[in-house]
C-alpha positions as CSV (number, residue, x, y, z in Angstrom):
1,M,20.3,15.4,3.6
2,E,17.1,13.6,3.6
3,D,16.8,13.1,-0.1
4,D,20.8,11.9,0.2
5,H,20.1,9.7,3.1
6,F,16.8,8.0,1.2
7,R,19.2,7.3,-1.3
8,E,21.6,6.2,0.4
9,V,19.4,3.8,2.4
10,G,17.6,2.6,-0.8
11,G,20.5,2.1,-2.7
12,S,21.3,-0.6,-0.5
13,L,18.1,-1.8,0.4
14,F,15.6,-2.0,-2.6
15,P,18.0,-4.9,-5.3
16,F,17.3,-7.2,-2.0
17,I,13.5,-6.2,-2.5
18,R,14.0,-7.0,-6.0
19,C,15.7,-9.6,-6.3
20,L,13.7,-11.7,-3.1
21,A,10.1,-10.7,-4.7
22,H,11.3,-11.9,-8.1
23,D,14.0,-14.3,-8.0
24,M,12.9,-16.3,-4.7
25,A,9.2,-15.8,-5.3
26,T,8.4,-19.0,-7.6
27,P,11.2,-21.4,-5.6
28,L,9.2,-20.2,-2.3
29,L,5.9,-21.2,-3.2
30,T,6.9,-24.6,-5.0
31,V,8.2,-26.2,-1.7
32,L,5.3,-24.7,0.5
33,G,3.3,-26.3,-1.8
34,Y,5.1,-29.3,-2.1
35,S,4.8,-29.3,2.0
36,Q,1.0,-28.8,2.0
37,M,0.9,-31.8,-1.0
38,L,3.0,-34.7,1.4
39,L,0.4,-33.2,4.2
40,S,-2.1,-33.6,2.6
41,D,-3.1,-37.0,3.5
42,L,-2.7,-36.5,6.8
43,E,-5.4,-34.1,7.4
44,G,-7.0,-36.6,10.0
45,Q,-4.2,-36.7,12.6
46,Q,-2.2,-33.8,11.7
47,M,-4.9,-30.7,11.2
48,E,-3.4,-28.1,13.1
49,D,0.2,-28.8,11.2
50,V,-1.6,-28.6,8.0
51,Q,-3.5,-25.2,8.8
52,V,-0.5,-23.8,10.1
53,I,1.3,-24.4,7.2
54,E,-1.9,-23.3,5.4
55,A,-1.5,-19.8,7.2
56,S,2.5,-19.4,6.5
57,A,1.9,-20.1,3.1
58,Q,-0.6,-17.2,2.5
59,R,1.5,-15.1,4.7
60,L,4.0,-15.6,2.1
61,R,2.2,-14.8,-0.7
62,S,0.9,-12.0,0.4
63,L,4.0,-10.9,1.2
64,L,5.5,-11.9,-1.9
65,A,2.6,-9.5,-3.8
66,L,3.8,-6.5,-1.9
67,L,7.1,-6.9,-2.3
68,S,6.9,-7.6,-6.1
69,R,4.5,-4.4,-6.1
70,L,7.2,-2.2,-4.4
71,S,10.2,-3.5,-6.4
72,R,8.6,-1.6,-9.4
73,F,10.4,1.7,-8.5
74,L,13.6,2.9,-7.6
75,P,14.4,5.9,-4.9
76,E,15.8,8.0,-7.6
77,E,12.0,8.2,-9.7
78,N,10.4,11.6,-9.6
79,S,7.3,10.6,-11.2
80,C,4.6,7.3,-11.3
81,S,1.9,6.3,-12.7
82,A,-1.5,7.9,-11.6
83,H,-3.4,4.6,-12.2
84,E,-0.8,2.2,-10.9
85,F,-0.4,4.6,-7.9
86,C,-4.5,4.0,-7.6
87,E,-4.2,0.4,-7.7
88,D,-0.9,0.0,-5.3
89,L,-2.9,1.9,-2.7
90,K,-5.9,0.6,-2.9
91,F,-4.3,-3.1,-2.5
92,L,-2.3,-2.3,0.2
93,V,-4.6,-0.3,2.4
94,L,-7.8,-3.4,1.8
95,S,-4.9,-6.0,2.6
96,A,-4.1,-4.3,5.7
97,A,-7.8,-4.6,6.2
98,T,-8.3,-8.0,6.4
99,G,-8.8,-9.5,9.3
100,G,-9.2,-6.6,10.9
101,R,-12.0,-4.4,13.0
102,C,-12.2,-1.4,10.3
103,R,-14.2,-1.8,7.5
104,V,-13.6,-0.5,4.3
105,N,-15.6,1.1,2.1
106,W,-13.5,2.6,-0.8
107,E,-15.2,4.5,-3.9
108,E,-14.0,5.4,-7.4
109,E,-14.4,7.7,-10.3
110,G,-12.6,8.4,-13.5
111,L,-9.5,6.6,-12.4
112,E,-9.1,4.8,-16.2
113,Q,-7.7,8.3,-17.3
114,G,-3.9,8.2,-17.7
115,G,-1.5,10.8,-16.1
116,E,2.0,11.3,-14.2
117,L,1.8,12.0,-10.5
118,P,5.1,14.2,-10.2
119,Y,6.1,13.3,-7.0
120,N,9.0,10.2,-5.9
121,P,6.7,7.0,-6.0
122,W,8.1,5.3,-2.9
123,K,7.7,8.7,-0.7
124,I,4.2,9.0,-1.6
125,R,3.1,5.8,-1.0
126,A,5.1,5.3,2.1
127,A,3.3,8.8,3.2
128,A,-0.2,8.1,2.0
129,L,0.3,4.3,3.9
130,N,1.1,6.1,6.8
131,L,-1.9,8.1,6.9
132,M,-3.7,5.4,5.7
133,S,-2.6,3.3,8.6
134,C,-3.6,5.8,11.0
135,L,-7.4,5.7,10.6
136,L,-7.1,1.8,9.6
137,K,-7.3,2.0,13.7
138,N,-10.8,3.3,13.6
139,D,-14.1,1.5,13.3
140,S,-14.6,2.2,9.4
141,L,-13.4,4.4,6.5
142,L,-14.7,5.6,3.5
143,V,-12.2,6.2,0.8
144,K,-13.1,8.3,-2.5
145,M,-10.5,8.6,-5.0
146,A,-11.3,10.7,-7.8
147,R,-9.3,11.6,-11.0
148,S,-10.2,15.2,-12.6
149,P,-7.7,16.5,-15.6
150,E,-5.4,18.4,-13.3
151,Q,-5.5,16.5,-9.9
152,L,-6.3,13.0,-7.8
153,K,-8.0,13.7,-5.0
154,L,-8.6,11.4,-1.9
155,V,-11.6,12.2,0.2
156,L,-10.6,10.4,3.5
157,K,-13.7,9.9,6.3
158,S,-13.6,7.9,9.0
159,D,-15.5,7.2,12.5
160,A,-13.2,9.5,14.5
161,P,-11.7,12.5,14.6
162,P,-8.8,11.7,12.3
163,Y,-6.5,14.8,11.8
164,E,-5.5,15.5,15.6
165,T,-4.1,12.2,15.3
166,C,-2.5,12.1,11.8
167,T,-0.8,15.4,12.0
168,R,2.6,14.1,11.9
169,A,1.0,11.6,8.8
170,S,-0.5,14.8,7.2
171,R,3.1,16.5,7.4
172,G,4.8,13.0,5.6
173,L,2.3,14.1,2.4
174,E,2.8,17.5,2.5
175,S,6.3,17.3,2.3
176,A,6.1,14.7,-0.4
177,G,4.5,17.2,-2.5
178,A,0.5,16.5,-1.6
179,S,-2.1,19.2,-0.1
180,V,-3.7,18.1,2.9
181,K,-7.4,19.9,4.2
182,R,-9.4,19.2,7.0
183,I,-12.9,19.1,6.3
184,D,-14.3,18.4,9.4
185,E,-13.9,16.7,12.0
186,T,-13.9,13.7,10.6
187,T,-13.0,14.2,7.2
188,V,-9.6,14.9,5.2
189,I,-8.6,15.5,1.4
190,V,-5.8,14.7,0.0
191,A,-4.8,16.3,-3.6
192,L,-2.2,15.1,-5.8
193,A,-1.3,17.3,-8.9
194,I,-1.6,15.3,-12.2
195,H,0.6,16.0,-15.5
196,E,-0.6,14.5,-19.1
197,S,1.7,11.5,-19.8
């Protein structure tokens, strides 16, 4: 039932996201760029307006970048590139942490290797980001991503006990097919199987 609902929602939503990301990106950024150009001569008098438009332009660029990444995937897919998953997760988490109080340290090992993750790309990303969003509420987060021949391992270490507050998010990862283990009061390990491509 859950998969049927997911496909139904995805069939309606994702084509719109794809259209917005790919067809509207250039026109929207062109309009914003032109507006910034027109206001550049008024910086001395209207500095506050210029700053508002520049901030809006940056938010839109970030939104379009996120949409572009998300639009690569369709809900009926059942595998995804391990490399793309790592790149997307890093991009999305570091983007979310920008300007926030949480200091994120990101370490990687062996991610240049290929391979496929045998999971629905939407569900595994959503579940991983859900867990990450819980941990980003803390003051610091260490993320270690390591690739071995058999699996992709994410070690998540925060400055506060994360597991109790992230139980539901951990269940989401498990329902998507990942293995989630608590190592100690501050550390959670997520393991994802990898198939050679």
